[in-house]
N, C-alpha and C positions, 0 to 999 in steps of 0.2 A: 441766290438771294441772301443767304446767311453770310457768305464770304464778302459780298459787297457791303453789307451792313457793318461787319466787323472792321473792314478796311477803312470805312468812313468814320469809324468811331474809335480810333486808336487813342490811348490815353495821352493827354497833354501833361508832360512832367512839370510844366511851369505852374500848374495849379491843382492842388489837391481837391479843390471844390469841383473842378472840371472832371477830374478822374471819377469822383463819387457820382457826379451827374451822369456820366456816360455809362458807368456800371449799372446805374438805375435804369438807363435806357435799354441796356442789354437785357436786364431782368424783365422789364416790361414787354420787350419783344418776345422773349421766350414764353412768358405767360400768355401773350396773344396767340402765338403759334400753337400752344397747347390747347387753348380754347377753340381755335379753328379746327384742330384735329378731333377734339371731343364732339363738337357740333356735327362734323361730317360723319363721325361714327354713329351718333344717335339718329342721324337722318338716312342711314342706309335703308334700302327697301326691306319690307318685312321678312322676306325670305333670304336676305343676304347673309352670307357666312359671317359670323362674329357679331351680328347685331344683338344688342341687349333686348331681352323680352321680359314682359311681366304680365300679370293679369289682375283684374279688378273683381275681388270677391263680392264687394258690396253691390255693384251693378248686376252681377250674375244672380245674386240672391234676390234683388229687387225684381229682376225680370221674371224669375220663377214664382215669386210671390204674386205678381200681377197676373201671370198666366194661370196660376192655380185658383185664384179668386174668380177669374173669368170662367174657368171650368166648373167651379162649385155652383155657380148661379146660372149657367147656361147649359152646355152640352152634357155635363155630368150630373146635373141636379136629379135627386131621387126622392123617394117618400120619406116621411118623418124628418124632413129638414136635413137629410144626409146627401152624400154625393158619391159617385163612382171613383174608386181608387184606380184610375186609368193607368195602363201600362206605359202610355206615352207622356203623361203630364204629372199626375198626382203621385204616382209611385216613385219615379226618379226624383221628384221634388222632395218627398219624405226622406229618401236616402241622403240626398244632397244637403238638406237642412240639418239633419242630424250630424253629418260630417262637418259642416261649417260651425255648428254649435260646439262640437267636441274640439275642433282644432283651435277655436278661439277661447276655450275655457268658459264659455257662457253657459250658465246653468238654467236659465229661463228660456223656454222655447219661444220663437217668434210668434206673434199673434196668428198668422196664417197657419203655421205648423200646428199650433194649439187647436185651431178649428178643424184641421185634418184629423188629428188624434181624437177629438171629440166626436167627429162623424164616425170614425172606425169604432169607437167605444159604443156608440149608440147602436150601430149595426150588429155588433157582437151580442149586445144585450137583447136586441129584438130579432135575433136570427130567424126564428120561426115565423115572424110576421113581416119581415122586410120584402120589398119588391126585389126580385133577383136582377142582377146586372143584365141590361138590355132585354129584360123580360124573358130571359132564356134560362129557365130553371135547370134544364139538363146540363148545360155547360157553365152557366153563370155562377152557380153556387160553388162548384169546384174551384173555378178561377178565383172568385172572391175569397174563399176560405184560405187559400195560400197567401194571397196578397195581404189580407188582414193580419194573419199570423206573422208574416215577415215584417210588416210595418211596426207592429207592437213589440216584436222581439228586438228589432233594431232600436226602437225608442227606449227600451229598458236595458239595453246592453250595458255591461259594466257592473250590474247588480248580480249578486250570487243567489238572489231569491226572486223567483218569478211571481209577478203580481197575479191575483185571482183573475183579472181580466185577460192577461196573456195566457194563462192556463186554460181559460174557457175558449179562447180563440184557437189554441192548439188542439183542444178536444174536438172542436168543430172541424178543423182541418183534417184530422185523422178520420173522422166520421165520413168525410167525403172521398177518401182515398178508395180507388178501385181495388177490390180484394181478389178478383178472379178475371180470367179472360186474357186476351193478348196483351193488354196494357195494364195488367195488374201491377200495382205499386205506384202508378201515376194518378192524376186527377182528371176528371172531365174538364176540358179546356176549350175556350172559344176557337172556332175555326170558321172564319168569315173570308178566307182567301186573302188575308192581308199579312204580309211579312213586315216586321220580324216577330210580332207577338200574337197574331191571330191567324195563323196558317196551320196547315196539317202537321208540320213539325214542331209547332209551338207547345204541344202537350209535353214534349220532352223538356223544353225550356221551363215550363211551370213546375215540373217535378224537380228539376235542378234548383229552382228557387226554393222549393220546400227543403231541399238538402242544405242550402245556404242558411235557411232559418234554423234548422236543427243545429248547425255548427255555431250559430250566433248565441244559442242558449247556454246556460251553465252546463258544464260537462256532466254533472250529476244527473241532469234530466235524461241524458241518453241511456242511462242505466235503469230507467224506470221499467219494471217488468211489464207494465201494461202496454208499452209501445214497441216492444222488441219485434213482434211480427210486422208491424208497420215499417220499422226501419229496415228489416230484412227484405221486404217486398220492394221498398224504395231503392235500396242499393242494387238489388238484382235487376230492376228495370233500367236503372241508369247505366249499368255496366254492359247490358245486353245491346249489341249492335252499336257500341260507342263509336267505332270508326266510321260508321255510316252517317253520323250526325253532322249538321252544319257546324261551321266554326263557332258561331255564336253559342250554340248548345254546348259544344265541348268546352268553350271558355267559361261558361256559367258553371259547368260541373267542376272545372279547375278552381274557380272561385270558391265553390262549396268545399272542395278538398283542402283548401287552406285553413278552413275552420273546423272541419270534421275529420279528425285524424284517422287515417286508415281507409278513407273512402277511395283514394287512388294511390297506387304505388309510385315510386319516384320515376320509373321509366315512362309511365303513362303521362305523368305531369310534364315531363320533358318533351314528350312527343307533341302535346297540345301547344306548349309554348313555341316549339319549333314551327309548327303549322301556322301559328300566328305571325311569327317573325319573318317567314318567307313571303308573307303578304304585305309587309311594310313597304311603303312607297319611298322613293328617293328623297322626298321632302320631309320624311319622318313620320308621316301620318298613315292612317288607314281609311278606307271607305266603308260605309255601311254595306255596300254591295259585296264587299269581301267576306261578309259574315254569313250570308244566306246561302241556301243551296244553289250551286252554279247553274242549275236548270231553270231557276225561277225567272219568269218573264213578267214585265208590267202588263196590266190588263189592257192598256190603250196602245200597246205595240211599240211604244217609244223605248229607246235604249236606256239602260241604267246609267246613272251618274257614277263614274268610276274614280273621280278625283277624291283626294283625301277630304274627309269631313269631320265634324265635331262628334257625331255619334260613334262612327267607327274608331276614331282615334281615342276618344275619351274612354270608351268601354274596354278596348284592347289594352290600352296603357294601364288603366286601373287594375285589370285582372293580372297582367304580367307583374305589376308592382307587388301584388299580394302573394304571388307564387313563390318568391324567394329562390327561384332557379338561378344558379350561377350563370355568368356571361350574358346577362340580359340588361346590364346597366346602360350600354350604349343605345339599345332600342328604347328603353324607358326614357332616357334623357332626350332623345330625338322626338319621342311622342309628346312629352311634356312641353318641349320647346315649340313644337307645332301648335299645341293648344294655346300657349301664351301669345303666340304671334297672330292667332286667327280668331280671337274673341272680337265680337263687335264692340268697339270701344264706347260707343254712345249708348247702346241699349243693353249690353252685357251678355248677350246670348252667343252661342256657337251655331253655325249653319249646318244643316244636314238635309237630305233630300228623300222624298217619298220613294219607296221601293215598288210601289204598286201602280202609280201613274205619274205623269209629268205634272208637277205642281210648282207654283211660285212659292219658295220657302217663306216668304213674308205674308202669304195669304192665310186665311183662317185655318183651313185644313193643313196647309203646308207648314204651319208653325209647330204642329205636333212633333215632327221629327226634331225640330230645333229645341223643343222643350226637353226631350229625352237626351239630346246631345249635350245640352247645358247641364243637366243633372249628372251625367256620367263624367263630363269634363271636370266638374267640381270634385267628384270623388277622386279622380286621378290626381288633381292638383293639390288636394288637401292631404293626400297620403304622404306620410313622413318617410 
């Protein structure tokens, strides 16, 4: 095509005007050819090699705002005008909103995030009067104490002085820690037979979140004489039987170790990262089913979804980013690219699937995994 065009447009030496005209024709042809190539490049399939990818933080934030408001007033509503900081919706929302606020340089929390902090504040102040999560005093108080402390520590991160409210939440958290028995160092945690946050192995996940909380606080806090026994028990619990833990639990501990210096040595960090990287799929993502115990079965007998999803990819990519382990840049880049290419463009969320029974991810209960997926995807994509 190019040769035929050039042959038919040889300069006419009899007219400078004709020469200039035909040079212009050639320039226009090259511009058109460039435009055609560019359009073809942009319209490659989402998974095609070389396709440009991006994500929309505003629609992701709006999705989580809407879902958290719905949770506040419906399934999560509790006494005193407060609501449950659910592991599936409100908790990842709090982490994601703080990350979005920090990355944008915005100092004022969004209205919904402010409502969440107000609810946590009220529940800390009314700790002895509050209705326990799911009316389960034995497990609900321990679970809530860790989530409250982590949300407030994250909210106040960057300050070298802890607020009285955060100190009170930490005091409550340590008061709920088990001091003796097989699980000394951990917290009573929900076990309703639901992976990945309310199953038998979730107690370890909760303790690892407490370690993330400790690492988020000013370093001087870790030298407080009053909590040295608590820290010792926590560290002993987390390191005992570490290799037997699910990948999610080990990754959460790795996350904590990036903030709490000395929690894990370099070899153990590298082992956890390697365990995650060998699970990475050829499309660059991970599945939530990669993170749970391999023996876990859905209650309805249906097979697990094993394809890459937003929760697995968001969580693993985020933690590996934090680790600083050499030779992980390729895995991180592939994970981020998967997330950019797989956001729901109209509604802002990332899809993930129930690990406990087959659910339509767009259904009421099915959206809970999408909520968590969206929160951790935001954490991964806002990490510099």
